[in-house]
Biotite code that builds the C-alpha atoms (Angstrom):
import biotite.structure as struc

atoms = struc.array([
    struc.Atom([19.131, -1.740, 8.330], chain_id="A", res_id=1, res_name="ASN", atom_name="CA", element="C"),
    struc.Atom([18.207, -5.501, 8.849], chain_id="A", res_id=2, res_name="ILE", atom_name="CA", element="C"),
    struc.Atom([21.802, -6.400, 9.921], chain_id="A", res_id=3, res_name="SER", atom_name="CA", element="C"),
    struc.Atom([22.873, -3.182, 11.637], chain_id="A", res_id=4, res_name="ALA", atom_name="CA", element="C"),
    struc.Atom([26.234, -3.539, 10.179], chain_id="A", res_id=5, res_name="GLN", atom_name="CA", element="C"),
    struc.Atom([28.093, -1.257, 7.748], chain_id="A", res_id=6, res_name="MET", atom_name="CA", element="C"),
    struc.Atom([27.653, -2.085, 4.084], chain_id="A", res_id=7, res_name="LEU", atom_name="CA", element="C"),
    struc.Atom([30.999, -2.445, 1.711], chain_id="A", res_id=8, res_name="ASN", atom_name="CA", element="C"),
    struc.Atom([29.483, -3.251, -1.214], chain_id="A", res_id=9, res_name="SER", atom_name="CA", element="C"),
    struc.Atom([26.297, -2.929, -3.575], chain_id="A", res_id=10, res_name="VAL", atom_name="CA", element="C"),
    struc.Atom([25.507, -6.784, -2.999], chain_id="A", res_id=11, res_name="GLU", atom_name="CA", element="C"),
    struc.Atom([25.719, -6.043, 0.724], chain_id="A", res_id=12, res_name="ASP", atom_name="CA", element="C"),
    struc.Atom([23.063, -2.812, 0.097], chain_id="A", res_id=13, res_name="LEU", atom_name="CA", element="C"),
    struc.Atom([20.844, -5.036, -2.197], chain_id="A", res_id=14, res_name="ARG", atom_name="CA", element="C"),
    struc.Atom([20.444, -8.008, 0.245], chain_id="A", res_id=15, res_name="HIS", atom_name="CA", element="C"),
    struc.Atom([19.633, -4.951, 2.679], chain_id="A", res_id=16, res_name="GLU", atom_name="CA", element="C"),
    struc.Atom([16.995, -3.129, 1.053], chain_id="A", res_id=17, res_name="LEU", atom_name="CA", element="C"),
    struc.Atom([15.418, -6.571, -0.295], chain_id="A", res_id=18, res_name="HIS", atom_name="CA", element="C"),
    struc.Atom([15.400, -7.852, 3.436], chain_id="A", res_id=19, res_name="GLY", atom_name="CA", element="C"),
    struc.Atom([13.978, -4.425, 4.493], chain_id="A", res_id=20, res_name="GLN", atom_name="CA", element="C"),
    struc.Atom([10.557, -5.390, 2.821], chain_id="A", res_id=21, res_name="LEU", atom_name="CA", element="C"),
    struc.Atom([10.135, -8.710, 5.165], chain_id="A", res_id=22, res_name="THR", atom_name="CA", element="C"),
    struc.Atom([12.210, -8.104, 8.049], chain_id="A", res_id=23, res_name="ARG", atom_name="CA", element="C"),
    struc.Atom([12.403, -5.440, 11.091], chain_id="A", res_id=24, res_name="PRO", atom_name="CA", element="C"),
    struc.Atom([14.959, -3.123, 11.152], chain_id="A", res_id=25, res_name="VAL", atom_name="CA", element="C"),
    struc.Atom([17.689, -3.322, 13.672], chain_id="A", res_id=26, res_name="GLN", atom_name="CA", element="C"),
    struc.Atom([17.076, 0.642, 14.056], chain_id="A", res_id=27, res_name="TRP", atom_name="CA", element="C"),
    struc.Atom([18.857, 1.000, 17.552], chain_id="A", res_id=28, res_name="THR", atom_name="CA", element="C"),
    struc.Atom([21.775, -1.535, 16.944], chain_id="A", res_id=29, res_name="ASN", atom_name="CA", element="C"),
    struc.Atom([22.315, 0.700, 13.721], chain_id="A", res_id=30, res_name="SER", atom_name="CA", element="C"),
    struc.Atom([22.477, 3.759, 15.766], chain_id="A", res_id=31, res_name="VAL", atom_name="CA", element="C"),
    struc.Atom([24.912, 2.251, 18.009], chain_id="A", res_id=32, res_name="HIS", atom_name="CA", element="C"),
    struc.Atom([27.212, 0.630, 14.908], chain_id="A", res_id=33, res_name="THR", atom_name="CA", element="C"),
    struc.Atom([27.499, 4.276, 13.604], chain_id="A", res_id=34, res_name="MET", atom_name="CA", element="C"),
    struc.Atom([28.358, 5.741, 16.519], chain_id="A", res_id=35, res_name="VAL", atom_name="CA", element="C"),
    struc.Atom([31.030, 2.964, 17.214], chain_id="A", res_id=36, res_name="GLU", atom_name="CA", element="C"),
    struc.Atom([32.117, 3.714, 13.870], chain_id="A", res_id=37, res_name="HIS", atom_name="CA", element="C"),
    struc.Atom([32.354, 7.401, 14.745], chain_id="A", res_id=38, res_name="GLY", atom_name="CA", element="C"),
    struc.Atom([29.383, 9.352, 13.555], chain_id="A", res_id=39, res_name="VAL", atom_name="CA", element="C"),
    struc.Atom([28.565, 12.104, 16.110], chain_id="A", res_id=40, res_name="GLU", atom_name="CA", element="C"),
    struc.Atom([26.135, 14.151, 14.325], chain_id="A", res_id=41, res_name="THR", atom_name="CA", element="C"),
    struc.Atom([22.503, 12.612, 12.358], chain_id="A", res_id=42, res_name="PHE", atom_name="CA", element="C"),
    struc.Atom([20.873, 14.916, 10.124], chain_id="A", res_id=43, res_name="VAL", atom_name="CA", element="C"),
    struc.Atom([16.903, 13.978, 9.211], chain_id="A", res_id=44, res_name="GLU", atom_name="CA", element="C"),
    struc.Atom([15.489, 15.432, 5.643], chain_id="A", res_id=45, res_name="LEU", atom_name="CA", element="C"),
    struc.Atom([11.739, 15.655, 6.077], chain_id="A", res_id=46, res_name="GLY", atom_name="CA", element="C"),
    struc.Atom([8.701, 17.175, 7.269], chain_id="A", res_id=47, res_name="PRO", atom_name="CA", element="C"),
    struc.Atom([8.928, 15.535, 10.900], chain_id="A", res_id=48, res_name="LYS", atom_name="CA", element="C"),
    struc.Atom([11.304, 14.733, 13.437], chain_id="A", res_id=49, res_name="GLN", atom_name="CA", element="C"),
    struc.Atom([10.554, 11.005, 14.013], chain_id="A", res_id=50, res_name="VAL", atom_name="CA", element="C"),
    struc.Atom([14.063, 9.691, 13.865], chain_id="A", res_id=51, res_name="LEU", atom_name="CA", element="C"),
    struc.Atom([15.836, 12.669, 15.304], chain_id="A", res_id=52, res_name="THR", atom_name="CA", element="C"),
    struc.Atom([13.808, 11.892, 18.276], chain_id="A", res_id=53, res_name="GLY", atom_name="CA", element="C"),
    struc.Atom([14.604, 7.798, 18.268], chain_id="A", res_id=54, res_name="LEU", atom_name="CA", element="C"),
    struc.Atom([18.549, 8.917, 17.982], chain_id="A", res_id=55, res_name="ILE", atom_name="CA", element="C"),
    struc.Atom([17.902, 11.028, 21.005], chain_id="A", res_id=56, res_name="ARG", atom_name="CA", element="C"),
    struc.Atom([16.473, 8.268, 22.931], chain_id="A", res_id=57, res_name="ARG", atom_name="CA", element="C"),
    struc.Atom([19.242, 6.154, 21.710], chain_id="A", res_id=58, res_name="ILE", atom_name="CA", element="C"),
    struc.Atom([22.316, 8.013, 22.332], chain_id="A", res_id=59, res_name="ASN", atom_name="CA", element="C"),
    struc.Atom([21.844, 11.264, 24.219], chain_id="A", res_id=60, res_name="SER", atom_name="CA", element="C"),
    struc.Atom([25.351, 12.306, 23.276], chain_id="A", res_id=61, res_name="GLN", atom_name="CA", element="C"),
    struc.Atom([25.313, 12.389, 19.399], chain_id="A", res_id=62, res_name="VAL", atom_name="CA", element="C"),
    struc.Atom([24.229, 15.888, 17.801], chain_id="A", res_id=63, res_name="GLN", atom_name="CA", element="C"),
    struc.Atom([21.135, 15.714, 15.854], chain_id="A", res_id=64, res_name="THR", atom_name="CA", element="C"),
    struc.Atom([19.513, 17.879, 13.103], chain_id="A", res_id=65, res_name="LEU", atom_name="CA", element="C"),
    struc.Atom([16.228, 17.804, 11.681], chain_id="A", res_id=66, res_name="SER", atom_name="CA", element="C"),
    struc.Atom([15.962, 19.869, 8.620], chain_id="A", res_id=67, res_name="LEU", atom_name="CA", element="C"),
    struc.Atom([12.287, 20.524, 6.801], chain_id="A", res_id=68, res_name="SER", atom_name="CA", element="C"),
    struc.Atom([12.716, 23.507, 5.173], chain_id="A", res_id=69, res_name="ASP", atom_name="CA", element="C"),
    struc.Atom([13.350, 22.796, 1.086], chain_id="A", res_id=70, res_name="VAL", atom_name="CA", element="C"),
    struc.Atom([15.206, 25.971, 1.115], chain_id="A", res_id=71, res_name="GLU", atom_name="CA", element="C"),
    struc.Atom([17.225, 24.931, 4.044], chain_id="A", res_id=72, res_name="ILE", atom_name="CA", element="C"),
    struc.Atom([18.069, 21.646, 2.223], chain_id="A", res_id=73, res_name="VAL", atom_name="CA", element="C"),
    struc.Atom([19.206, 23.160, -1.158], chain_id="A", res_id=74, res_name="LYS", atom_name="CA", element="C"),
    struc.Atom([22.001, 24.329, 0.830], chain_id="A", res_id=75, res_name="LEU", atom_name="CA", element="C"),
    struc.Atom([22.993, 21.046, 1.015], chain_id="A", res_id=76, res_name="LEU", atom_name="CA", element="C"),
    struc.Atom([23.352, 20.628, -2.738], chain_id="A", res_id=77, res_name="TYR", atom_name="CA", element="C"),
    struc.Atom([24.789, 23.847, -4.341], chain_id="A", res_id=78, res_name="PRO", atom_name="CA", element="C"),
    struc.Atom([25.263, 22.286, -7.682], chain_id="A", res_id=79, res_name="SER", atom_name="CA", element="C"),
    struc.Atom([22.970, 22.521, -10.697], chain_id="A", res_id=80, res_name="GLU", atom_name="CA", element="C"),
    struc.Atom([21.669, 18.815, -9.605], chain_id="A", res_id=81, res_name="ASN", atom_name="CA", element="C"),
    struc.Atom([18.975, 20.296, -7.333], chain_id="A", res_id=82, res_name="ASP", atom_name="CA", element="C"),
    struc.Atom([18.057, 17.406, -5.368], chain_id="A", res_id=83, res_name="ALA", atom_name="CA", element="C"),
    struc.Atom([15.605, 19.167, -3.323], chain_id="A", res_id=84, res_name="SER", atom_name="CA", element="C"),
    struc.Atom([13.068, 18.919, -5.862], chain_id="A", res_id=85, res_name="ALA", atom_name="CA", element="C"),
    struc.Atom([12.380, 15.288, -5.206], chain_id="A", res_id=86, res_name="SER", atom_name="CA", element="C"),
    struc.Atom([11.231, 16.809, -1.387], chain_id="A", res_id=87, res_name="LEU", atom_name="CA", element="C"),
    struc.Atom([8.408, 18.884, -3.347], chain_id="A", res_id=88, res_name="THR", atom_name="CA", element="C"),
    struc.Atom([7.143, 16.525, -5.100], chain_id="A", res_id=89, res_name="ALA", atom_name="CA", element="C"),
])
């Protein structure tokens, strides 16, 4: 996001999403903030491993997992709401 801070409200999220259209995203600082708040594992969903590589360069101590296989991603959504459909569209 553009502030590299935790977002706590819908209004904060709207402001950040709007700002991301016109300002640089603070990716490095965002990763540092997440780690400072206890995030130890990052999961990337998609066909490439771009964010996984960036995270590893920012902090080599965290765990990273990149999932590109739709069948594996389906395991994250075992309910009737099959969120993986959007990955194949």
